[in-house]
N, C-alpha and C positions, 0 to 999 in steps of 0.2 A: 504494500500500500504506500503510495507516494504521499509524503508530507509536504504540503505547500507552505513555504515560509513567507511570512508577510514581508513586503518590500520595505526598504528603509523609509521611503516616502510615506508609506502607509503607517509605519510606526510613528513617524514624526507628526503625521496628521492627528493621531490619537493623543500624542503628548501635548500638542498645542491645545486641543480640545480639553484635555485634562487640566492644563494650566488655567484655562478660562473658567472651568467649573470650580476648581479648587480655590481660585482667587475671588470667586463671587462676582466676576465681571459681567456686565449687562450690555445689551446693544448700545453702541455709541461710545463705550469705554475704550480708552487707548491701551494698546498692548505694548510690550517692550519692543525695541527696534529689532530689525532683522539681524543685525550683528549681535545684539544681546541674546536673542533667542538661539542663534547658532552656537554661541559660546555656552549657553545654558545646556543645550542638548549635545554638545561636543560633535558638531557636524560642520561642514563647510557651508558658506552662505548660499552658493548655487543649489546645493542639495536641499537646504531649508526652503528656498524659494519655490522649488517644485511642489513641496507639501503645501506651502501657502497658496499657490495657484489652485490646487485642488480644493482647498477650503474656500477660496474666493468664488469658485465656480458654483458652490452650493449656497453661497450667501452667508456662510458661517463667519467669515471675516471680510473686511473691506480694506483694500490697499489704496490709500489716497496719495497720489503723486505729490511729493514735496511736503507731506504732512505726517505720514506714518501708517501704522497698522491699527485697525479698530475692530472691535467685535461687531459682526454684521447683524442686520435686522432679522435675518432668517436663522439665527443660531439654534433656536428651539423648534424650528419648523419640522413637521413630520412628512408632509407631502410636498415634493419639489417638482417644478416643470422640467422637462428634458431640454437642456440648452442646445442640443444638437439636432433637434427635430427639424426635418426639412418640410417643404410645402406638401400639402396633401392633395390627392386627386379628389374629384367630385364625390365619389362614394364615401370616402372618409370624412369629407366635409359634412355629409348628411349624418354619418355616425356621430360626429362631434355634436351636432344639434340634438340627436337622439339622447346622448348622454346628458346634455343640459336639460332636456325635457323630463328625464327621470329624476334628476337631482334638485333642480332649482324650484319647482313648484312647492314641494313640501317645506322647503326652507322659507319661502315667502309666507306660507301659512304660519310657520313658527314665529316669524318676525312680527306678525299682526299683534298690535297692542303693546309691543315691547318699546322701551325707551329708545330714542334715536331716529324716529321717523322724520324729524326735522332735517336731518342730514340728507335724506333722500329728496326732500323738497328742494333743498339748496342745489343738489345735483341736477334736478330737472330744470331748475331756473337757469343753470348754466347751459343745459342742452337747448333750451328755448332760444337762447341768444345765438345759436349756431345752426338754426334750421334753414337758413337761406343759402346754404351751400358750403359752409366751412366743415367739410367732412372729417378732417383729422380731429378737430376739436369736438365735433358731435360724437364721433366714435368713442373718444376718450370718456366723454360724459356718459354715454350709454353703457360702456363697460363698468364705469364706476357705479352706476345705478345697480347693476347686477351684483357687483362685489359687495356693496353696502347691504343690499337685501340679504345676501347670504350671511354676512357678518352679524346682522341683527338677529338672526335665528338662534345664535348662541352656541353653535357647535363649531369649535375651532378647526376640527379636522375636515369637515365638509366645506367650511369656508375656504380652506387651503385647496381642496379639490376644485372648487369653482374657480378660484384665482388661478390655479395652474392651467385649467382648460382655457381660460381667457388669455393668459399670458403667453404660453408657449405657442399658441396658434393665433397670435395677434394679426398676422397678415390675412389668415383665413377669416377672422372676425371682420376685418375691414372689407374683405371680398363679399361677405354676407351682406353687409350694409350696402355695398355697391349693387349687388344683384337684387336685393329686396327693393331698394330705390323708392321707398315711401316714407320719407322722414317724418312727416306730420302724423301719419298713422302710427308709426313706431312710438313717437312721443306721446300721443293720446293714449295708447295702450299702457305705456309706463305710468301715465298719470292715473289711470283707473286702478292699477295695481297699488300705487301709493295710497290712494284714497281708501282702499280696502284695508291696507296695513294700518293707516291712521285710525280707522274706525274700529280696529280690533277684530275684524271679520276674517278669521283664519280660513274658513272654507272659500270665501270669495277671493281672497288673496291667492290661494293655491290654484283655484280654477282659472283665474284671470292670467296668472303667470304661465300656466300650462297652455291656455288658449293662445297667448301671445307667441310662445315659442313654437307651437305647432303651426301657427299662421306663418311665421318666418320660414320654417322648414318647408312648408307647402309651396310657398312662392319660389324659394331657392331651388327646390326639386323640379318644379315646372320649367324654370329658366335654364336648368342644366341639361334638360332633355333635348 
C-alpha cells in the first residue's frame, strides 16, 4: 500500500492556518511578513509563497501589494466557488437555473418576516436607477438582491451555496440577463418578492421566488432553442 506524503506546500498551508487559529486572528487582521513566516517555519521565502498563493486562492488570506498579508474574509467559509470554472454550454446554463430554483425559493420563505428586509429595498432602489440600460450595474444589483435574500434566511451554508452559484458563473448570470432582456419585468418580480418578505408571508415569498426563477428559465430555454 502506497503512503502518500503531504507536500511541503500542503504542510505549510496547515501551519499558517494553525497560526491564524491559535492567535485568534479575525478577517482583516494582519499576519506576520512573508520573511517572518519563512523564518518561523524554517523554509525559504519562495516555498512559503507557494503555500500563501494556495491560501489566497481560497480567500483564507489576502496578499495586499505594498501592505502585507491579512486574514481573508473567507477564512471560515465552508462552500467555495471553483476559481477555474470555464464558461458553460447552454445545457449547463439551464442546470444552473434548475439548481437556483431548488435552493432559492425556500430561502426566500425563511427570510419572510426576519430583520433586514430594508437592505433588500435599498438594493432594489439601486436596481431602479439602472433600468435604462446600464446592464453591468443592474446585474450587480440583481445578484445582490438574491444574495441578501439568501442571507436573510439565516442558514450560512446555503447562503454560501447561493453566493458560489452566482459568483463562479458571473458571466453566465450576465448572459441570462442579456437573453431574458426584460429589465422592468425582472425588477417588478423582485419587488413583489420583497413585499412578501416584508409582510412576513413565507408561502408567498417562496412561491413568488420560484415563479420568478422558472419564468427566467423558460425565457432562456426558449431563446437557446
